[in-house]
DSSP file (Angstrom, degrees, kcal/mol; ACC not computed):
  #  RESIDUE AA STRUCTURE BP1 BP2  ACC     N-H-->O    O-->H-N    N-H-->O    O-->H-N    TCO  KAPPA ALPHA  PHI   PSI    X-CA   Y-CA   Z-CA
    1    1 A V              0   0    0      0, 0.0     2,-0.5     0, 0.0   105,-0.1   0.000 360.0 360.0 360.0 126.6    0.0    0.0    0.0
    2    2 A Q        -     0   0    0     22,-0.4     2,-0.4   103,-0.1   105,-0.1  -0.968 360.0-156.9-119.3 121.4    1.4    3.4   -1.0
    3    3 A L        -     0   0    0     -2,-0.5     2,-0.7   103,-0.4   105,-0.5  -0.819   2.9-155.6 -98.7 133.6   -0.2    6.5    0.4
    4    4 A Q  E     -A   22   0A   0     18,-2.6    18,-2.1    -2,-0.4     2,-0.3  -0.874  17.2-177.2-115.3  98.8    0.3    9.7   -1.5
    5    5 A A  E     +A   21   0A   0     -2,-0.7     2,-0.3    16,-0.2    16,-0.2  -0.687   9.5 155.1 -99.3 149.3   -0.1   12.8    0.7
    6    6 A S  E     +A   20   0A   0     14,-2.3    14,-2.6    -2,-0.3   104,-0.1  -0.969  31.5  79.0-157.9 168.5    0.1   16.4   -0.3
    7    7 A G        +     0   0    0     -2,-0.3    11,-0.4     1,-0.3    14,-0.0   0.374  55.1 130.7 111.5  -3.3   -1.1   19.9    0.6
    8    8 A G        +     0   0    0      9,-0.1     2,-0.3    84,-0.1    -1,-0.3  -0.131  23.4 121.0 -72.6 176.9    1.3   21.0    3.4
    9    9 A G  E     -d  112   0B   0    102,-1.1   104,-2.9   101,-0.1     2,-0.5  -0.984  59.9 -49.4 160.8-167.1    3.1   24.3    3.4
   10   10 A L  E     +d  113   0B   0     -2,-0.3     2,-0.3   102,-0.2   104,-0.2  -0.868  53.1 167.3-102.9 130.7    3.7   27.6    5.3
   11   11 A V  E     -d  114   0B   0    102,-2.6   104,-2.1    -2,-0.5     3,-0.1  -0.987  33.4-113.5-142.6 150.7    0.7   29.5    6.5
   12   12 A Q    >   -     0   0    0     -2,-0.3     3,-2.3   102,-0.2    72,-0.2  -0.456  51.9 -79.5 -78.8 155.5    0.1   32.5    8.8
   13   13 A P  T 3  S+     0   0    0      0, 0.0    72,-0.2     0, 0.0    -1,-0.1  -0.282 121.6  27.5 -53.9 137.8   -1.8   32.0   12.1
   14   14 A G  T 3  S+     0   0    0     70,-3.2    69,-0.6     1,-0.3    71,-0.1   0.295 100.0 118.5  89.7  -9.2   -5.5   32.0   11.4
   15   15 A G    <   -     0   0    0     -3,-2.3    69,-2.4    69,-0.3     2,-0.3  -0.106  56.1-123.2 -82.8-176.3   -5.0   30.7    7.9
   16   16 A S        +     0   0    0     66,-0.2     2,-0.3    67,-0.2    66,-0.2  -0.921  20.9 179.6-131.1 152.5   -6.2   27.5    6.3
   17   17 A L  E     - B   0  81A   0     64,-2.1    64,-3.3    -2,-0.3     2,-0.5  -0.977  15.9-146.2-144.7 155.2   -4.7   24.5    4.5
   18   18 A R  E     - B   0  80A   0    -11,-0.4     2,-0.3    -2,-0.3    62,-0.2  -0.982  12.5-162.6-126.9 121.5   -6.1   21.4    3.0
   19   19 A L  E     - B   0  79A   0     60,-2.5    60,-2.3    -2,-0.5     2,-0.3  -0.735   6.6-168.3 -97.1 148.6   -4.3   18.1    3.1
   20   20 A S  E     -AB   6  78A   0    -14,-2.6   -14,-2.3    -2,-0.3     2,-0.3  -0.972   7.7-171.5-134.7 154.1   -5.1   15.2    0.8
   21   21 A C  E     -AB   5  77A   0     56,-2.0    56,-2.7    -2,-0.3     2,-0.3  -0.931   6.5-161.4-148.6 119.4   -4.0   11.6    0.8
   22   22 A A  E     -AB   4  76A   0    -18,-2.1   -18,-2.6    -2,-0.3    54,-0.2  -0.785   6.7-165.7-102.3 145.0   -4.8    9.0   -1.9
   23   23 A A    >   -     0   0    0     52,-1.5     3,-1.5    51,-0.6   -20,-0.1  -0.645  17.3-163.3-126.8  72.9   -4.6    5.3   -1.5
   24   24 A P  T 3  S+     0   0    0      0, 0.0   -22,-0.4     0, 0.0     3,-0.1  -0.266  71.6  22.8 -62.1 141.4   -4.6    3.9   -5.0
   25   25 A G  T 3  S+     0   0    0      1,-0.3     2,-0.3   -24,-0.1    50,-0.1   0.493  99.5 108.1  84.5   2.5   -5.4    0.2   -5.3
   26   26 A T    <   -     0   0    0     -3,-1.5     2,-0.6    48,-0.1    -1,-0.3  -0.806  68.8-120.8-112.2 156.7   -7.2    0.0   -1.9
   27   27 A A    >   -     0   0    0     -2,-0.3     3,-1.4     1,-0.1     4,-0.2  -0.837  10.0-151.6 -99.4 124.5  -10.9   -0.5   -1.3
   28   28 A S  G >  S+     0   0    0     -2,-0.6     3,-1.4    44,-0.4    -1,-0.1   0.817  90.2  67.5 -64.0 -30.5  -12.5    2.3    0.7
   29   29 A R  G 3  S+     0   0    0      1,-0.3    -1,-0.3    43,-0.2    24,-0.1   0.641 108.3  37.3 -69.7 -12.1  -15.2   -0.1    2.2
   30   30 A V  G <  S+     0   0    0     -3,-1.4    69,-2.7    22,-0.1    70,-0.4   0.225 104.9  80.6-122.1  14.5  -12.6   -2.0    4.2
   31   31 A T  E <   -E   98   0B   0     -3,-1.4     2,-0.5    67,-0.3    67,-0.2  -0.956  56.9-150.7-128.8 142.4  -10.2    0.7    5.3
   32   32 A V  E     -E   97   0B   0     65,-3.2    65,-2.5    -2,-0.4     2,-0.3  -0.903  25.5-171.7 -98.1 134.8  -10.1    3.3    8.0
   33   33 A M  E     +EF  96  50B   0     17,-2.0    17,-2.7    -2,-0.5     2,-0.3  -0.919  16.4 130.0-127.1 155.9   -8.1    6.4    7.0
   34   34 A G  E     -EF  95  49B   0     61,-2.2    61,-2.4    -2,-0.3     2,-0.4  -0.953  42.0 -87.3-175.1-165.1   -6.9    9.3    8.9
   35   35 A W  E     +EF  94  48B   0     13,-3.2    12,-2.7    -2,-0.3    13,-1.9  -0.980  23.4 179.5-135.0 140.9   -4.2   11.7    9.9
   36   36 A Y  E     -EF  93  46B   0     57,-2.6    57,-2.8    -2,-0.4     2,-0.3  -0.836  13.7-153.1-124.2 166.9   -1.5   11.9   12.6
   37   37 A R  E     -EF  92  45B   0      8,-2.3     8,-3.1    -2,-0.3     2,-0.4  -0.993   6.4-161.2-143.6 154.6    1.0   14.6   13.3
   38   38 A Q  E     -EF  91  44B   0     53,-2.3    53,-2.3    -2,-0.3     6,-0.2  -0.955   6.4-160.6-138.9 116.6    4.4   14.8   14.9
   39   39 A A    >   -     0   0    0      4,-0.5     3,-2.2    -2,-0.4    51,-0.1  -0.568  47.0 -74.5 -87.8 157.9    6.1   17.9   16.1
   40   40 A P  T 3  S+     0   0    0      0, 0.0    -1,-0.1     0, 0.0     3,-0.1  -0.285 119.0   6.0 -55.7 129.0    9.9   18.0   16.6
   41   41 A G  T 3  S+     0   0    0      1,-0.3     2,-0.3    -3,-0.1    -2,-0.0   0.535 113.8  99.8  77.8   6.4   10.9   16.2   19.8
   42   42 A K  S <  S-     0   0    0     -3,-2.2    -1,-0.3     1,-0.1     2,-0.1  -0.766  75.3 -98.4-121.9 167.1    7.3   14.9   20.4
   43   43 A Q        -     0   0    0     -2,-0.3     2,-0.5    -3,-0.1    -4,-0.5  -0.335  45.7 -93.4 -78.1 164.6    5.5   11.6   19.8
   44   44 A R  E     -F   38   0B   0     -6,-0.2     2,-0.3    -2,-0.1    -6,-0.2  -0.693  49.3-162.8 -80.8 125.0    3.2   11.1   16.8
   45   45 A D  E     -F   37   0B   0     -8,-3.1    -8,-2.3    -2,-0.5     2,-0.2  -0.844  21.0-108.3-116.1 146.4   -0.4   11.9   17.8
   46   46 A L  E     +F   36   0B   0     -2,-0.3   -10,-0.3   -10,-0.2     3,-0.1  -0.475  33.5 171.7 -66.2 135.0   -3.7   11.1   16.4
   47   47 A I  E     -     0   0B   0    -12,-2.7    12,-2.5     1,-0.3     2,-0.3   0.741  61.0 -27.2-106.9 -53.8   -5.5   14.0   14.7
   48   48 A S  E     -FG  35  58B   0    -13,-1.9   -13,-3.2    10,-0.2    -1,-0.3  -0.974  50.2-168.3-164.5 147.1   -8.5   12.5   13.0
   49   49 A T  E     -FG  34  57B   0      8,-1.8     8,-1.9    -2,-0.3     2,-0.4  -0.942   5.3-160.0-135.3 162.0   -9.8    9.3   11.5
   50   50 A M  E     -FG  33  56B   0    -17,-2.7   -17,-2.0    -2,-0.3     6,-0.2  -0.983  10.4-143.6-144.9 130.4  -12.8    8.3    9.4
   51   51 A T    >   -     0   0    0      4,-2.3     3,-1.8    -2,-0.4   -19,-0.1  -0.347  37.0-100.1 -83.7 170.3  -14.3    4.9    8.8
   52   52 A P  T 3  S+     0   0    0      0, 0.0    -1,-0.1     0, 0.0    20,-0.1   0.793 124.5  53.0 -60.2 -26.9  -15.8    3.8    5.5
   53   53 A T  T 3  S-     0   0    0      2,-0.1   -24,-0.0   -24,-0.1    -3,-0.0   0.369 124.7-100.5 -93.1   5.6  -19.3    4.6    6.8
   54   54 A G    <   +     0   0    0     -3,-1.8     2,-0.4     1,-0.3    16,-0.0   0.572  68.0 150.7  93.7   8.3  -18.3    8.1    7.8
   55   55 A I        -     0   0    0      1,-0.0    -4,-2.3     2,-0.0    -1,-0.3  -0.631  29.7-160.5 -76.0 128.1  -17.8    7.7   11.5
   56   56 A T  E     -G   50   0B   0     -2,-0.4     2,-0.4    -6,-0.2    -6,-0.2  -0.745  17.0-166.1-114.1 158.2  -15.2   10.3   12.6
   57   57 A R  E     -G   49   0B   0     -8,-1.9    -8,-1.8    -2,-0.3     2,-0.3  -0.996  11.3-172.4-140.2 136.9  -12.8   10.7   15.5
   58   58 A Y  E     -G   48   0B   0     -2,-0.4   -10,-0.2   -10,-0.2     2,-0.2  -0.960  27.2-115.5-132.1 148.0  -10.9   13.9   16.4
   59   59 A S    >>  -     0   0    0    -12,-2.5     3,-1.4    -2,-0.3     4,-1.4  -0.563  30.4-124.3 -70.2 144.7   -8.3   15.0   18.8
   60   60 A Q  T 34 S+     0   0    0      1,-0.3    -1,-0.1    -2,-0.2   -13,-0.1   0.776 108.6  67.7 -60.8 -24.7   -9.6   17.5   21.3
   61   61 A L  T 34 S+     0   0    0      1,-0.2    -1,-0.3     3,-0.0   -14,-0.1   0.746 113.7  25.4 -69.1 -22.7   -6.8   19.8   20.1
   62   62 A V  T X> S+     0   0    0     -3,-1.4     3,-2.5   -15,-0.2     4,-2.3   0.482  85.1 127.6-121.6  -6.2   -8.3   20.2   16.7
   63   63 A M  T 3< S+     0   0    0     -4,-1.4     4,-0.1     1,-0.3   -15,-0.0  -0.266  80.1  19.4 -55.8 139.7  -12.0   19.7   17.1
   64   64 A D  T 34 S+     0   0    0      2,-0.4    -1,-0.3     1,-0.1     3,-0.1   0.301 126.1  57.1  79.6  -6.4  -14.0   22.6   15.7
   65   65 A R  T <4 S+     0   0    0     -3,-2.5    17,-2.0     1,-0.2     2,-0.3   0.668 100.5  51.6-117.5 -34.3  -11.1   23.7   13.6
   66   66 A F  E  <  -C   81   0A   0     -4,-2.3    -2,-0.4    15,-0.2     2,-0.4  -0.814  61.6-166.2-108.4 145.7  -10.2   20.7   11.5
   67   67 A T  E     -C   80   0A   0     13,-2.5    13,-2.9    -2,-0.3     2,-0.3  -0.988   6.5-153.8-133.4 125.9  -12.6   18.6    9.3
   68   68 A I  E     +C   79   0A   0     -2,-0.4     2,-0.3    11,-0.2    11,-0.2  -0.755  20.0 170.0 -95.1 143.8  -11.9   15.2    7.9
   69   69 A S  E     -C   78   0A   0      9,-1.8     9,-2.7    -2,-0.3     2,-0.4  -0.931  15.1-149.8-145.6 171.2  -13.6   14.0    4.7
   70   70 A R  E     -C   77   0A   0     -2,-0.3     2,-0.7     7,-0.2     7,-0.2  -0.998  14.4-149.7-151.1 139.3  -13.3   11.2    2.3
   71   71 A D  E >>> -C   76   0A   0      5,-3.1     5,-1.9    -2,-0.4     3,-0.8  -0.918  15.4-172.1-106.6 104.4  -14.0   10.3   -1.3
   72   72 A N  T 345S+     0   0    0     -2,-0.7   -44,-0.4     1,-0.2   -43,-0.2   0.664  74.9  72.9 -74.8 -14.6  -14.8    6.7   -1.3
   73   73 A T  T 345S+     0   0    0      1,-0.2    -1,-0.2     3,-0.1   -45,-0.0   0.849 120.6  12.9 -69.4 -31.0  -14.8    6.4   -5.1
   74   74 A N  T <45S-     0   0    0     -3,-0.8   -51,-0.6     2,-0.1    -1,-0.2   0.178 106.1-114.6-128.6  17.9  -11.0    6.7   -5.2
   75   75 A N  T  <5 +     0   0    0     -4,-0.5   -52,-1.5     1,-0.2     2,-0.4   0.930  61.0 151.4  48.6  59.9  -10.2    6.1   -1.5
   76   76 A T  E   < -BC  22  71A   0     -5,-1.9    -5,-3.1   -54,-0.2     2,-0.4  -0.964  30.0-156.8-119.8 136.6   -8.8    9.6   -0.8
   77   77 A V  E     -BC  21  70A   0    -56,-2.7   -56,-2.0    -2,-0.4     2,-0.3  -0.897   7.5-162.5-115.0 145.0   -9.0   11.3    2.5
   78   78 A Y  E     -BC  20  69A   0     -9,-2.7    -9,-1.8    -2,-0.4     2,-0.4  -0.883  10.7-158.0-123.9 153.4   -8.8   15.0    3.1
   79   79 A L  E     -BC  19  68A   0    -60,-2.3   -60,-2.5    -2,-0.3     2,-0.6  -0.906   7.9-161.6-132.6 107.0   -8.1   17.2    6.2
   80   80 A Q  E     -BC  18  67A   0    -13,-2.9   -13,-2.5    -2,-0.4     2,-0.6  -0.789  11.6-165.5 -87.0 119.9   -9.4   20.7    6.0
   81   81 A M  E     +BC  17  66A   0    -64,-3.3   -64,-2.1    -2,-0.6     2,-0.3  -0.930  10.4 176.4-115.0 115.3   -7.5   22.8    8.6
   82   82 A N        +     0   0    0    -17,-2.0   -66,-0.2    -2,-0.6   -67,-0.2  -0.759  59.5  20.9-114.6 161.3   -8.9   26.2    9.6
   83   83 A D  S    S-     0   0    0    -69,-0.6    -1,-0.2    -2,-0.3   -67,-0.2   0.920  83.9-159.6  50.1  50.4   -7.8   28.8   12.1
   84   84 A L        -     0   0    0    -69,-2.4   -70,-3.2    -3,-0.3   -69,-0.3  -0.302   6.8-158.5 -66.4 145.2   -4.3   27.3   12.2
   85   85 A K    >   -     0   0    0    -72,-0.2     3,-2.4   -71,-0.1     4,-0.3  -0.837  31.8-108.7-121.2 157.0   -2.2   28.0   15.2
   86   86 A P  G >  S+     0   0    0      0, 0.0     3,-1.7     0, 0.0    28,-0.3   0.838 118.1  62.8 -54.8 -32.3    1.6   27.9   15.6
   87   87 A E  G 3  S+     0   0    0      1,-0.3   -48,-0.0   -48,-0.0    -3,-0.0   0.560  89.3  69.5 -73.2  -6.1    1.2   24.8   17.8
   88   88 A D  G <  S+     0   0    0     -3,-2.4    -1,-0.3    26,-0.1     2,-0.2   0.531  70.8 120.3 -82.8  -7.0   -0.3   23.0   14.8
   89   89 A T    <   +     0   0    0     -3,-1.7     2,-0.3    -4,-0.3    24,-0.2  -0.411  41.1 106.2 -61.1 124.2    3.2   23.1   13.2
   90   90 A A  E    S- H   0 112B   0     22,-2.0    22,-2.7    -2,-0.2     2,-0.6  -0.968  76.0 -79.8-177.9 171.4    4.2   19.5   12.6
   91   91 A V  E     -EH  38 111B   0    -53,-2.3   -53,-2.3    -2,-0.3     2,-0.5  -0.871  47.1-146.1 -89.2 127.5    4.8   16.8   10.0
   92   92 A Y  E     -EH  37 110B   0     18,-3.0    18,-2.2    -2,-0.6     2,-0.5  -0.839  12.2-161.0-101.6 129.6    1.4   15.4    9.1
   93   93 A Y  E     -E   36   0B   0    -57,-2.8   -57,-2.6    -2,-0.5     2,-0.2  -0.920  11.5-138.2-115.3 132.1    1.1   11.7    8.3
   94   94 A C  E     -E   35   0B   0     -2,-0.5    13,-2.2   -59,-0.2     2,-0.4  -0.597  24.7-162.5 -80.5 148.4   -1.6   10.0    6.4
   95   95 A Y  E     -EI  34 106B   0    -61,-2.4   -61,-2.2    -2,-0.2     2,-0.4  -0.989  12.8-174.7-138.8 143.0   -2.6    6.6    7.8
   96   96 A L  E     +EI  33 105B   0      9,-2.0     9,-2.7    -2,-0.4     2,-0.4  -1.000   5.5 175.0-137.4 137.3   -4.6    3.6    6.5
   97   97 A A  E     -E   32   0B   0    -65,-2.5   -65,-3.2    -2,-0.4     2,-0.3  -0.998  28.9-121.8-140.2 144.2   -5.7    0.5    8.3
   98   98 A Y  E >   -E   31   0B   0      5,-0.4     3,-1.8    -2,-0.4   -67,-0.3  -0.643  16.3-134.1 -83.8 140.7   -7.8   -2.4    7.2
   99   99 A L  T 3  S+     0   0    0    -69,-2.7    -1,-0.1    -2,-0.3   -68,-0.1   0.724 104.8  65.3 -64.0 -21.4  -10.9   -3.2    9.2
  100  100 A T  T 3  S-     0   0    0    -70,-0.4    -1,-0.3     1,-0.3     2,-0.2   0.519 112.9-114.4 -80.1  -4.7   -9.9   -6.9    9.1
  101  101 A G    <   +     0   0    0     -3,-1.8    -1,-0.3     1,-0.1    -3,-0.3  -0.518  63.3 115.7 103.4-173.2   -6.8   -6.1   11.2
  102  102 A G  S    S-     0   0    0     -2,-0.2    -1,-0.1    -3,-0.1    -4,-0.1  -0.370  72.1 -28.2  95.8-179.6   -3.1   -6.3   10.4
  103  103 A P        -     0   0    0      0, 0.0    -5,-0.4     0, 0.0     2,-0.2  -0.280  60.7-124.3 -70.6 153.9   -0.5   -3.6   10.3
  104  104 A G        -     0   0    0     -7,-0.1     2,-0.4    -9,-0.0    -7,-0.2  -0.460  20.3-130.2 -88.3 169.4   -1.3    0.0    9.4
  105  105 A Y  E     -I   96   0B   0     -9,-2.7    -9,-2.0    -2,-0.2     2,-0.4  -0.944  14.5-151.9-126.0 144.8    0.3    2.0    6.6
  106  106 A W  E     -I   95   0B   0     -2,-0.4  -103,-0.4   -11,-0.2   -11,-0.2  -0.890   9.3-134.3-118.1 143.9    1.8    5.4    6.7
  107  107 A G        -     0   0    0    -13,-2.2  -103,-0.1    -2,-0.4     3,-0.1  -0.263  39.8 -96.0 -79.6 179.9    2.3    8.1    4.1
  108  108 A Q        -     0   0    0   -105,-0.5   -15,-0.1     1,-0.1  -104,-0.1   0.599  63.9-111.7 -79.2 -10.9    5.5   10.0    3.6
  109  109 A G        -     0   0    0      1,-0.1     2,-0.4   -18,-0.0   -16,-0.2   0.279  21.2-135.1  90.8 139.4    4.5   12.9    5.7
  110  110 A T  E     - H   0  92B   0    -18,-2.2   -18,-3.0  -104,-0.1     2,-0.3  -0.999  20.4-122.7-133.7 132.4    3.9   16.5    4.7
  111  111 A Q  E     - H   0  91B   0     -2,-0.4  -102,-1.1   -20,-0.2     2,-0.5  -0.538  22.5-171.6 -79.7 131.2    5.2   19.5    6.6
  112  112 A V  E     -dH   9  90B   0    -22,-2.7   -22,-2.0    -2,-0.3     2,-0.5  -0.991   5.5-175.9-119.3 122.1    2.7   22.1    7.9
  113  113 A T  E     -d   10   0B   0   -104,-2.9  -102,-2.6    -2,-0.5     2,-0.6  -0.978   9.0-167.3-123.0 124.0    4.3   25.3    9.3
  114  114 A V  E     +d   11   0B   0     -2,-0.5     2,-0.3   -28,-0.3  -102,-0.2  -0.928  33.6 132.6-112.5 110.3    2.2   28.0   11.0
  115  115 A S              0   0    0   -104,-2.1    -2,-0.1    -2,-0.6   -30,-0.0  -0.995 360.0 360.0-158.1 146.8    4.2   31.1   11.4
  116  116 A S              0   0    0     -2,-0.3  -104,-0.1  -104,-0.2    -1,-0.1   0.419 360.0 360.0 -93.3 360.0    3.9   34.9   10.9
C-alpha cells in the first residue's frame, strides 16, 4: 500500500490548509483512513480518522477547527484545517488500516508550518 499525501506548506496564524491523501489500489469499504502529526521532539499523535461509513474521530486539540472528509470512489482522505495556530506546526502523516486487522500503513509525511 502506498499512500500519496500532499497539501502541506507555510501559512500564517489564522489561515487554512487542506491536506489530501490518496490510497490507490485499496478499497474504501474495508479501510479506515486518517491523519496523525508529529512535532519536533514529540510523539506522533492522532489528529483524526474516518471509517468507510463516515464515523469520525478527532483529537480535542483540533476539534471545531479541522474537518476530515473522504472520497470513497478513489479512497482519498482530506483534512481541512482552519484557524491554524503555531502549535499546529508539525509533519502530518496519512494513515490507513484495514478493518480486518493487520499492520497500518503510513504516508511519507507533509510539513505544515504555521508562522507569521
